[in-house]
C-alpha positions as CSV (number, residue, x, y, z in Angstrom):
1,M,81.8,103.4,70.1
2,E,82.6,103.1,73.7
3,N,80.2,104.3,76.4
4,D,82.3,107.2,77.3
5,E,82.5,108.5,73.7
6,Q,80.1,110.6,71.7
7,L,80.1,112.2,68.3
8,E,80.2,116.1,68.1
9,W,79.4,117.9,64.8
10,R,82.3,119.8,63.4
11,D,81.5,120.7,59.9
12,T,79.2,120.1,56.9
13,Y,80.1,120.0,53.2
14,F,77.8,119.9,50.3
15,I,78.5,118.0,47.0
16,L,76.2,119.6,44.5
17,F,75.4,117.7,41.2
18,E,72.8,117.0,38.7
19,S,70.2,114.4,39.8
20,A,70.8,112.4,36.7
21,N,74.2,111.6,38.2
22,R,72.6,110.2,41.5
23,P,74.7,107.1,42.3
24,T,73.5,103.8,43.5
25,L,74.2,102.6,47.0
26,T,76.6,100.0,45.6
27,Q,78.6,102.8,43.8
28,V,78.8,104.9,46.9
29,E,79.9,102.0,49.0
30,A,82.6,101.1,46.5
31,S,83.8,104.8,46.2
32,I,84.1,105.2,50.0
33,T,85.9,101.8,50.4
34,D,88.3,102.7,47.7
35,A,88.9,106.2,49.2
36,T,89.9,105.0,52.7
37,R,90.5,101.7,54.3
38,R,90.2,103.3,57.7
39,A,86.4,103.4,57.6
40,A,83.5,101.1,58.4
41,L,80.1,101.8,56.8
42,E,76.9,101.5,58.8
43,N,73.2,102.1,58.3
44,L,73.4,102.0,54.5
45,E,70.1,103.1,53.0
46,A,68.8,103.0,49.4
47,D,65.5,103.7,47.7
48,D,63.4,100.9,46.0
49,D,65.6,101.4,42.8
50,G,68.9,100.9,44.6
51,L,69.8,104.7,44.5
52,F,71.7,106.1,47.3
53,E,69.9,107.6,50.3
54,S,72.3,107.7,53.3
55,V,75.2,106.1,55.1
56,L,77.2,106.5,58.3
57,V,80.9,106.2,57.9
58,Q,82.8,105.5,61.1
59,A,86.6,106.1,61.2
60,P,87.6,105.3,64.9
61,D,91.3,105.6,64.2
62,D,90.8,109.1,62.9
63,N,88.4,110.0,65.8
64,A,85.9,110.8,63.1
65,A,82.6,109.9,61.5
66,L,80.7,111.1,58.5
67,E,76.9,111.1,58.0
68,I,76.1,111.3,54.3
69,S,72.7,111.8,52.9
70,Y,71.1,112.6,49.5
71,E,68.9,115.7,49.2
72,T,66.9,117.1,46.2
73,G,63.9,119.4,45.6
74,E,63.2,123.1,45.5
75,A,65.3,124.0,48.6
76,V,68.4,122.5,47.0
77,I,67.7,124.4,43.7
78,D,67.2,127.7,45.7
79,Q,70.3,127.2,47.7
80,T,72.3,126.4,44.5
81,L,71.1,129.5,42.9
82,A,72.0,131.6,46.0
83,L,75.5,129.9,46.0
84,A,76.0,130.7,42.3
85,D,75.1,134.3,42.9
86,Q,77.5,134.5,45.9
87,L,80.4,132.7,44.2
88,K,80.0,134.1,40.6
89,K,83.3,136.2,41.0
90,E,85.3,133.3,42.4
91,L,84.2,130.5,40.1
92,Q,85.5,129.8,36.7
93,P,82.8,130.1,34.0
94,D,82.6,126.4,33.5
95,Q,82.2,125.9,37.3
96,L,79.4,128.4,37.4
97,T,77.6,126.8,34.5
98,R,77.9,123.4,36.2
99,L,76.7,124.8,39.5
100,L,73.7,126.3,37.8
101,R,72.6,122.9,36.5
102,C,72.8,121.2,40.0
103,D,69.5,120.1,41.4
104,A,70.8,117.6,43.9
105,R,73.3,117.3,46.6
106,L,75.0,115.1,49.1
107,D,75.1,116.5,52.6
108,V,78.3,115.3,54.3
109,M,78.4,116.0,58.0
110,L,81.7,115.6,59.7
111,F,81.7,114.5,63.4
112,E,84.5,114.2,65.9
113,R,84.5,111.3,68.3
114,V,85.2,112.8,71.8
115,D,85.8,111.3,75.2
116,T,83.1,112.4,77.6
117,D,84.8,110.7,80.5
118,G,87.6,113.4,80.9
119,F,86.1,116.8,81.6
120,G,88.4,119.8,81.7
121,G,92.0,119.4,80.8
122,D,94.3,121.3,78.5
123,E,93.1,121.9,75.0
124,E,96.7,121.4,73.7
125,E,96.8,118.0,75.3
126,E,93.5,117.1,73.6
127,W,94.9,117.9,70.2
128,E,98.1,115.9,70.8
129,G,96.1,113.0,72.3
130,G,94.8,111.9,68.9
131,A,91.9,114.3,68.2
132,L,90.1,114.6,64.9
133,D,92.1,113.7,61.8
134,P,89.9,114.6,58.8
135,A,92.2,113.5,56.1
136,S,90.6,110.1,55.3
137,M,87.2,111.8,55.5
138,L,88.2,114.4,53.0
139,N,89.3,111.6,50.7
140,V,85.7,110.4,51.0
141,V,84.4,113.8,49.9
142,N,86.7,113.8,46.9
143,A,85.7,110.4,45.8
144,L,82.0,111.2,46.1
145,T,82.6,114.4,44.1
146,K,84.3,112.3,41.3
147,L,81.5,109.8,41.4
148,T,78.7,112.4,41.0
149,D,80.7,114.8,38.8
150,G,79.7,117.3,41.5
151,L,81.1,120.4,43.0
152,P,82.2,120.2,46.6
153,I,81.2,123.2,48.6
154,D,82.0,124.4,52.1
155,P,78.8,126.2,52.9
156,A,80.4,127.9,56.0
157,S,82.9,129.8,53.8
158,G,80.9,129.6,50.6
159,A,84.0,128.2,48.8
160,V,84.5,125.4,46.4
161,M,86.8,122.8,48.0
162,T,89.8,121.8,45.9
């Protein structure tokens, strides 16, 4: 990243799954690499057993980055139950059943690489000038969803991503 660039948070996605499906760091690395060739992985972290903890995915050509981390515990279970209650009318019965079994999640935070050198300017110009392209990053979310047999949730809208 150049000195006049910084990352600004844009969105967060959750991939909810059963902790028994927690992937290894090697599996996550392979899934991300297979999902997009436009990304570089940094700060790869695993626990003592080689299970995934976190990674930073940089995609400079897309003006994007993802910070992905593993979460588990009572807070995840409580949030999953709240989401199940909120989404019970929108979800298929099998999706609701799967959601209720989830006790772990991957937090996927999407960041946009922004140029801090040019203040002001036309917003339209900024979008045409190669702003955030989330396509390859969403491919990463899909790949990790398959890897964990999880449910991808957009917590802002409370909807399952398809």
